[in-house]
PAKOL-606569 format. One record per atom (N, C-alpha, C): y, z negated, x; atom name; residue in one letter. Coordinates in nm, 4 decimals, decimal comma, always signed. Each point is the difference from the previous one (the first is absolute). Layout:
BEGIN
+----------+----------+----------+------+------+
:       yy :       zz :       xx : atom : type :
+----------+----------+----------+------+------+
:        Y :        Z :        X :   CA :    a :
...
+----------+----------+----------+------+------+
This chain:
BEGIN
+----------+----------+----------+------+------+
:       yy :       zz :       xx : atom : type :
+----------+----------+----------+------+------+
:  -0,3308 : -10,3259 :  -2,0125 :    N :    m :
:  +0,0272 :  +0,1263 :  +0,0655 :   CA :    m :
:  -0,1236 :  +0,0403 :  +0,0804 :    C :    m :
:  -0,0410 :  +0,1250 :  -0,0150 :    N :    t :
:  -0,1154 :  +0,0474 :  +0,0745 :   CA :    t :
:  +0,0362 :  +0,0118 :  +0,1474 :    C :    t :
:  -0,1020 :  +0,0020 :  +0,0837 :    N :    k :
:  +0,0216 :  +0,0140 :  +0,1448 :   CA :    k :
:  +0,0706 :  +0,1315 :  +0,0317 :    C :    k :
:  -0,0403 :  +0,1051 :  -0,0678 :    N :    e :
:  +0,0624 :  +0,1317 :  +0,0216 :   CA :    e :
:  +0,1493 :  -0,0037 :  -0,0344 :    C :    e :
:  +0,0323 :  -0,0620 :  -0,1121 :    N :    k :
:  +0,1396 :  -0,0093 :  -0,0412 :   CA :    k :
:  +0,0797 :  -0,0858 :  +0,0984 :    C :    k :
:  -0,0616 :  -0,1043 :  +0,0522 :    N :    a :
:  +0,0666 :  -0,0856 :  +0,0993 :   CA :    a :
:  +0,0300 :  +0,0798 :  +0,1262 :    C :    a :
:  -0,0942 :  +0,0845 :  +0,0442 :    N :    w :
:  +0,0224 :  +0,0836 :  +0,1191 :   CA :    w :
:  +0,1140 :  +0,0981 :  -0,0241 :    C :    w :
:  +0,0012 :  +0,0599 :  -0,1173 :    N :    v :
:  +0,1074 :  +0,0948 :  -0,0332 :   CA :    v :
:  +0,1348 :  -0,0719 :  +0,0013 :    C :    v :
:  +0,0046 :  -0,1167 :  -0,0604 :    N :    t :
:  +0,1248 :  -0,0769 :  -0,0042 :   CA :    t :
:  +0,0462 :  -0,0370 :  +0,1404 :    C :    t :
:  -0,0907 :  -0,0483 :  +0,0827 :    N :    k :
:  +0,0347 :  -0,0368 :  +0,1374 :   CA :    k :
:  +0,0497 :  +0,1212 :  +0,0781 :    C :    k :
:  -0,0660 :  +0,1150 :  -0,0179 :    N :    n :
:  +0,0432 :  +0,1205 :  +0,0712 :   CA :    n :
:  +0,1353 :  +0,0498 :  -0,0504 :    C :    n :
:  +0,0271 :  -0,0186 :  -0,1282 :    N :    m :
:  +0,1314 :  +0,0382 :  -0,0526 :   CA :    m :
:  +0,1094 :  -0,0854 :  +0,0637 :    C :    m :
:  -0,0250 :  -0,1290 :  +0,0108 :    N :    i :
:  +0,0972 :  -0,0898 :  +0,0616 :   CA :    i :
:  +0,0192 :  +0,0363 :  +0,1473 :    C :    i :
:  -0,1105 :  +0,0199 :  +0,0714 :    N :    l :
:  +0,0094 :  +0,0397 :  +0,1405 :   CA :    l :
:  +0,0752 :  +0,1318 :  +0,0151 :    C :    l :
:  -0,0305 :  +0,0957 :  -0,0858 :    N :    g :
:  +0,0659 :  +0,1303 :  +0,0064 :   CA :    g :
:  +0,1496 :  -0,0110 :  -0,0239 :    C :    g :
:  +0,0389 :  -0,0806 :  -0,0972 :    N :    f :
:  +0,1418 :  -0,0205 :  -0,0290 :   CA :    f :
:  +0,0705 :  -0,0630 :  +0,1198 :    C :    f :
:  -0,0615 :  -0,1021 :  +0,0583 :    N :    e :
:  +0,0587 :  -0,0660 :  +0,1167 :   CA :    e :
:  +0,0044 :  +0,0937 :  +0,1202 :    C :    e :
:  -0,1021 :  +0,0821 :  +0,0157 :    N :    f :
:  -0,0021 :  +0,0949 :  +0,1113 :   CA :    f :
:  +0,1091 :  +0,1057 :  -0,0180 :    C :    f :
:  +0,0197 :  +0,0455 :  -0,1208 :    N :    d :
:  +0,1090 :  +0,0950 :  -0,0276 :   CA :    d :
:  +0,1353 :  -0,0596 :  +0,0387 :    C :    d :
:  +0,0215 :  -0,1261 :  -0,0364 :    N :    k :
:  +0,1258 :  -0,0662 :  +0,0369 :   CA :    k :
:  +0,0125 :  -0,0104 :  +0,1517 :    C :    k :
:  -0,1115 :  -0,0301 :  +0,0670 :    N :    y :
:  +0,0012 :  -0,0100 :  +0,1463 :   CA :    y :
:  +0,0390 :  +0,1344 :  +0,0624 :    C :    y :
:  -0,0556 :  +0,1083 :  -0,0534 :    N :    l :
:  +0,0308 :  +0,1328 :  +0,0535 :   CA :    l :
:  +0,1463 :  +0,0366 :  -0,0187 :    C :    l :
:  +0,0589 :  -0,0415 :  -0,1105 :    N :    i :
:  +0,1422 :  +0,0257 :  -0,0222 :   CA :    i :
:  +0,0826 :  -0,0736 :  +0,1045 :    C :    i :
:  -0,0395 :  -0,1227 :  +0,0315 :    N :    e :
:  +0,0724 :  -0,0805 :  +0,0982 :   CA :    e :
:  -0,0319 :  +0,0390 :  +0,1439 :    C :    e :
:  -0,1147 :  +0,0657 :  +0,0225 :    N :    h :
:  -0,0449 :  +0,0370 :  +0,1352 :   CA :    h :
:  -0,0430 :  +0,1474 :  +0,0020 :    C :    h :
:  +0,0954 :  +0,0921 :  -0,0113 :    N :    p :
:  -0,0355 :  +0,1426 :  -0,0059 :   CA :    p :
:  -0,0721 :  +0,0507 :  +0,1254 :    C :    p :
:  +0,0204 :  -0,0646 :  +0,1137 :    N :    a :
:  -0,0698 :  +0,0431 :  +0,1224 :   CA :    a :
:  -0,1507 :  -0,0199 :  -0,0145 :    C :    a :
:  -0,0402 :  -0,1051 :  -0,0701 :    N :    f :
:  -0,1425 :  -0,0234 :  -0,0246 :   CA :    f :
:  -0,0548 :  +0,1100 :  -0,0898 :    C :    f :
:  +0,0753 :  +0,0367 :  -0,1022 :    N :    a :
:  -0,0428 :  +0,1050 :  -0,0934 :   CA :    a :
:  -0,0217 :  +0,1318 :  +0,0737 :    C :    a :
:  +0,0840 :  +0,0302 :  +0,0973 :    N :    k :
:  -0,0120 :  +0,1260 :  +0,0748 :   CA :    k :
:  -0,1266 :  +0,0054 :  +0,0835 :    C :    k :
:  -0,0582 :  -0,1148 :  +0,0321 :    N :    r :
:  -0,1230 :  -0,0040 :  +0,0806 :   CA :    r :
:  -0,1248 :  +0,0313 :  -0,0826 :    C :    r :
:  +0,0117 :  -0,0016 :  -0,1312 :    N :    i :
:  -0,1147 :  +0,0298 :  -0,0874 :   CA :    i :
:  -0,0169 :  +0,1513 :  -0,0048 :    C :    i :
:  -0,1180 :  +0,0497 :  +0,0379 :    N :    p :
:  -0,0216 :  +0,1451 :  +0,0014 :   CA :    p :
:  +0,0216 :  +0,0641 :  -0,1369 :    C :    p :
:  +0,0675 :  +0,1142 :  -0,0011 :    N :    n :
:  +0,0229 :  +0,0743 :  -0,1246 :   CA :    n :
:  -0,1327 :  +0,0338 :  -0,0665 :    C :    n :
:  -0,0014 :  -0,0127 :  -0,1304 :    N :    g :
:  -0,1183 :  +0,0374 :  -0,0767 :   CA :    g :
:  -0,1107 :  -0,1037 :  -0,0008 :    C :    g :
:  +0,0223 :  -0,1139 :  +0,0621 :    N :    s :
:  -0,1062 :  -0,1002 :  +0,0025 :   CA :    s :
:  +0,0152 :  -0,0979 :  -0,1174 :    C :    s :
:  -0,1117 :  -0,0549 :  -0,0404 :    N :    t :
:  -0,0016 :  -0,1039 :  -0,1018 :   CA :    t :
:  +0,0012 :  -0,1336 :  +0,0727 :    C :    t :
:  +0,0904 :  -0,0875 :  -0,0416 :    N :    v :
:  +0,0131 :  -0,1299 :  +0,0655 :   CA :    v :
:  -0,0890 :  -0,1014 :  -0,0707 :    C :    v :
:  -0,0765 :  -0,0731 :  +0,0805 :    N :    f :
:  -0,0818 :  -0,1093 :  -0,0506 :   CA :    f :
:  +0,0489 :  -0,1284 :  +0,0642 :    C :    f :
:  +0,0324 :  -0,0977 :  -0,0826 :    N :    l :
:  +0,0531 :  -0,1272 :  +0,0479 :   CA :    l :
:  -0,1136 :  -0,0999 :  +0,0163 :    C :    l :
:  -0,0032 :  -0,0627 :  +0,1179 :    N :    l :
:  -0,1067 :  -0,0934 :  +0,0327 :   CA :    l :
:  +0,0591 :  -0,1398 :  +0,0183 :    C :    l :
:  +0,0026 :  -0,0784 :  -0,1079 :    N :    p :
:  +0,0578 :  -0,1344 :  +0,0093 :   CA :    p :
:  -0,0950 :  -0,0967 :  +0,0703 :    C :    p :
:  +0,0404 :  -0,0477 :  +0,1168 :    N :    e :
:  -0,0851 :  -0,0906 :  +0,0762 :   CA :    e :
:  -0,0178 :  -0,1349 :  -0,0699 :    C :    e :
:  +0,0910 :  -0,0351 :  -0,0903 :    N :    s :
:  -0,0098 :  -0,1273 :  -0,0711 :   CA :    s :
:  -0,0950 :  +0,0062 :  -0,1200 :    C :    s :
:  -0,0499 :  +0,1196 :  -0,0325 :    N :    d :
:  -0,0931 :  +0,0173 :  -0,1123 :   CA :    d :
:  -0,1167 :  +0,0852 :  +0,0500 :    C :    d :
:  -0,0994 :  -0,0681 :  +0,0569 :    N :    k :
:  -0,1128 :  +0,0694 :  +0,0649 :   CA :    k :
:  -0,0749 :  +0,0928 :  -0,0947 :    C :    k :
:  -0,0200 :  -0,0429 :  -0,1234 :    N :    e :
:  -0,0736 :  +0,0818 :  -0,0963 :   CA :    e :
:  +0,0754 :  +0,1291 :  -0,0327 :    C :    e :
:  +0,1290 :  -0,0114 :  -0,0261 :    N :    l :
:  +0,0807 :  +0,1189 :  -0,0295 :   CA :    l :
:  +0,0093 :  +0,0897 :  +0,1228 :    C :    l :
:  +0,0114 :  -0,0603 :  +0,1165 :    N :    c :
:  +0,0047 :  +0,0768 :  +0,1241 :   CA :    c :
:  -0,1279 :  +0,0821 :  +0,0170 :    C :    c :
:  -0,1145 :  -0,0628 :  -0,0200 :    N :    r :
:  -0,1299 :  +0,0710 :  +0,0109 :   CA :    r :
:  -0,0084 :  +0,1137 :  -0,1024 :    C :    r :
:  +0,0433 :  -0,0286 :  -0,1206 :    N :    r :
:  -0,0066 :  +0,1008 :  -0,1057 :   CA :    r :
:  +0,0899 :  +0,1191 :  +0,0317 :    C :    r :
:  +0,1230 :  -0,0269 :  +0,0427 :    N :    n :
:  +0,0920 :  +0,1089 :  +0,0321 :   CA :    n :
:  -0,0485 :  +0,0803 :  +0,1204 :    C :    n :
:  -0,0593 :  -0,0690 :  +0,0983 :    N :    r :
:  -0,0546 :  +0,0704 :  +0,1163 :   CA :    r :
:  -0,1155 :  +0,0918 :  -0,0424 :    C :    r :
:  -0,0847 :  -0,0470 :  -0,0919 :    N :    a :
:  -0,1118 :  +0,0809 :  -0,0496 :   CA :    a :
:  +0,0528 :  +0,1228 :  -0,0747 :    C :    a :
:  +0,1035 :  -0,0183 :  -0,0811 :    N :    l :
:  +0,0597 :  +0,1138 :  -0,0710 :   CA :    l :
:  +0,0598 :  +0,1009 :  +0,0989 :    C :    l :
:  +0,0633 :  -0,0511 :  +0,1045 :    N :    a :
:  +0,0577 :  +0,0877 :  +0,1021 :   CA :    a :
:  -0,1090 :  +0,0808 :  +0,0701 :    C :    a :
:  -0,1100 :  -0,0652 :  +0,0316 :    N :    e :
:  -0,1100 :  +0,0686 :  +0,0676 :   CA :    e :
:  -0,0596 :  +0,1082 :  -0,0897 :    C :    e :
:  -0,0102 :  -0,0297 :  -0,1269 :    N :    k :
:  -0,0505 :  +0,0984 :  -0,0962 :   CA :    k :
:  +0,0907 :  +0,1239 :  -0,0028 :    C :    k :
:  +0,1307 :  -0,0233 :  -0,0014 :    N :    e :
:  +0,0960 :  +0,1115 :  +0,0026 :   CA :    e :
:  -0,0109 :  +0,0789 :  +0,1307 :    C :    e :
:  -0,0139 :  -0,0727 :  +0,1109 :    N :    r :
:  -0,0108 :  +0,0655 :  +0,1310 :   CA :    r :
:  -0,1235 :  +0,0896 :  +0,0048 :    C :    r :
:  -0,1103 :  -0,0475 :  -0,0567 :    N :    l :
:  -0,1240 :  +0,0789 :  -0,0016 :   CA :    l :
:  +0,0144 :  +0,1252 :  -0,0856 :    C :    l :
:  +0,0945 :  -0,0013 :  -0,0933 :    N :    h :
:  +0,0279 :  +0,1178 :  -0,0825 :   CA :    h :
:  +0,1069 :  +0,0890 :  +0,0632 :    C :    h :
:  +0,0327 :  -0,0263 :  +0,1266 :    N :    g :
:  +0,0933 :  +0,0855 :  +0,0719 :   CA :    g :
:  +0,1473 :  -0,0309 :  -0,0204 :    C :    g :
:  +0,0309 :  -0,1110 :  -0,0632 :    N :    k :
:  +0,1401 :  -0,0366 :  -0,0240 :   CA :    k :
:  +0,0569 :  -0,0694 :  +0,1230 :    C :    k :
:  +0,1298 :  +0,0202 :  +0,0214 :    N :    k :
:  +0,0694 :  -0,0733 :  +0,1052 :   CA :    k :
:  +0,0361 :  -0,1370 :  -0,0537 :    C :    k :
:  -0,0296 :  -0,1026 :  +0,0784 :    N :    i :
:  +0,0309 :  -0,1355 :  -0,0439 :   CA :    i :
:  +0,0824 :  -0,0714 :  +0,1065 :    C :    i :
:  +0,0750 :  -0,0986 :  -0,0439 :    N :    a :
:  +0,0738 :  -0,0892 :  +0,0889 :   CA :    a :
:  -0,0305 :  -0,1423 :  -0,0446 :    C :    a :
:  -0,0443 :  -0,0810 :  +0,0940 :    N :    l :
:  -0,0290 :  -0,1396 :  -0,0296 :   CA :    l :
:  +0,1162 :  -0,0851 :  +0,0476 :    C :    l :
:  +0,0476 :  -0,0883 :  -0,0855 :    N :    v :
:  +0,1102 :  -0,0894 :  +0,0353 :   CA :    v :
:  -0,0486 :  -0,1433 :  -0,0197 :    C :    v :
:  -0,0125 :  -0,0715 :  +0,1119 :    N :    k :
:  -0,0387 :  -0,1405 :  -0,0071 :   CA :    k :
:  +0,1229 :  -0,0824 :  -0,0359 :    C :    k :
:  -0,0186 :  -0,0926 :  -0,0920 :    N :    i :
:  +0,1082 :  -0,0876 :  -0,0439 :   CA :    i :
:  -0,0441 :  -0,1435 :  +0,0254 :    C :    i :
:  +0,0760 :  -0,0702 :  +0,0842 :    N :    k :
:  -0,0342 :  -0,1392 :  +0,0320 :   CA :    k :
:  +0,0057 :  -0,0872 :  -0,1251 :    C :    k :
:  +0,1133 :  +0,0015 :  -0,0693 :    N :    n :
:  +0,0152 :  -0,0783 :  -0,1222 :   CA :    n :
:  +0,1291 :  +0,0413 :  -0,0696 :    C :    n :
:  +0,0185 :  -0,0521 :  -0,1177 :    N :    l :
:  +0,1235 :  +0,0219 :  -0,0752 :   CA :    l :
:  +0,0815 :  -0,1289 :  +0,0039 :    C :    l :
:  +0,1296 :  +0,0150 :  +0,0140 :    N :    s :
:  +0,0873 :  -0,1169 :  -0,0095 :   CA :    s :
:  -0,0038 :  -0,0499 :  -0,1435 :    C :    s :
:  +0,0192 :  -0,1301 :  -0,0188 :    N :    p :
:  +0,0027 :  -0,0501 :  -0,1379 :   CA :    p :
:  +0,1197 :  +0,0575 :  -0,0751 :    C :    p :
:  -0,0221 :  +0,0241 :  -0,1272 :    N :    l :
:  +0,1085 :  +0,0515 :  -0,0834 :   CA :    l :
:  +0,1047 :  -0,1082 :  -0,0196 :    C :    l :
:  +0,1261 :  +0,0395 :  +0,0011 :    N :    p :
:  +0,1023 :  -0,1004 :  -0,0320 :   CA :    p :
:  -0,0129 :  -0,0378 :  -0,1466 :    C :    p :
:  +0,0329 :  -0,1237 :  -0,0285 :    N :    k :
:  -0,0057 :  -0,0434 :  -0,1395 :   CA :    k :
:  +0,1061 :  +0,0724 :  -0,0815 :    C :    k :
:  +0,1161 :  +0,0137 :  +0,0573 :    N :    s :
:  +0,1078 :  +0,0732 :  -0,0656 :   CA :    s :
:  +0,1020 :  +0,0387 :  +0,1058 :    C :    s :
:  +0,0629 :  +0,1144 :  -0,0188 :    N :    r :
:  +0,1053 :  +0,0417 :  +0,0919 :   CA :    r :
:  +0,1372 :  -0,0387 :  -0,0526 :    C :    r :
:  +0,0047 :  -0,0647 :  -0,1147 :    N :    i :
:  +0,1275 :  -0,0405 :  -0,0607 :   CA :    i :
:  +0,0497 :  -0,1261 :  +0,0702 :    C :    i :
:  +0,1273 :  +0,0015 :  +0,0385 :    N :    h :
:  +0,0611 :  -0,1159 :  +0,0639 :   CA :    h :
:  +0,1182 :  -0,0486 :  -0,0830 :    C :    h :
:  +0,0070 :  -0,1277 :  -0,0199 :    N :    q :
:  +0,1095 :  -0,0699 :  -0,0659 :   CA :    q :
:  +0,0389 :  +0,0600 :  -0,1355 :    C :    q :
:  -0,0921 :  +0,0046 :  -0,0944 :    N :    p :
:  +0,0376 :  +0,0513 :  -0,1316 :   CA :    p :
:  +0,0943 :  -0,0982 :  -0,0701 :    C :    p :
:  +0,0855 :  +0,0545 :  -0,0818 :    N :    v :
:  +0,0943 :  -0,0809 :  -0,0777 :   CA :    v :
:  -0,0249 :  +0,0308 :  -0,1469 :    C :    v :
:  -0,0230 :  -0,1047 :  -0,0766 :    N :    l :
:  -0,0222 :  +0,0176 :  -0,1433 :   CA :    l :
:  +0,1356 :  -0,0008 :  -0,0704 :    C :    l :
:  +0,0300 :  +0,1089 :  -0,0670 :    N :    a :
:  +0,1247 :  +0,0074 :  -0,0758 :   CA :    a :
:  -0,0262 :  -0,0522 :  -0,1398 :    C :    a :
:  +0,0832 :  -0,0886 :  -0,0471 :    N :    t :
:  -0,0193 :  -0,0537 :  -0,1359 :   CA :    t :
:  +0,0526 :  +0,0989 :  -0,1014 :    C :    t :
:  -0,0627 :  -0,0002 :  -0,1141 :    N :    i :
:  +0,0400 :  +0,0899 :  -0,1071 :   CA :    i :
:  +0,0453 :  -0,0860 :  -0,1167 :    C :    i :
:  +0,1199 :  +0,0279 :  -0,0482 :    N :    a :
:  +0,0528 :  -0,0779 :  -0,1123 :   CA :    a :
:  -0,0788 :  +0,0334 :  -0,1263 :    C :    a :
:  -0,0213 :  -0,1015 :  -0,0812 :    N :    a :
:  -0,0757 :  +0,0175 :  -0,1227 :   CA :    a :
:  +0,0834 :  +0,0672 :  -0,1067 :    C :    a :
+----------+----------+----------+------+------+
């Protein structure tokens, strides 16, 4: 995987998780200025953080409204949300 593709993939994952966070925390969403582009700055990934900050600055220099959101880290994904499955036998 190229570095560019890895950054895109990481940002997609961050964006998906941030969307879920906003659904669960609508008060946080209301604090984001209307019309701004959100840039996520993951503190656990210094390279991606630097890259996203540079992209945000580029947008700001072009007159765009931006919002920077620092993210400490992501919780580990659960292995599965399924609890106590029961296998039903099928007669031959």
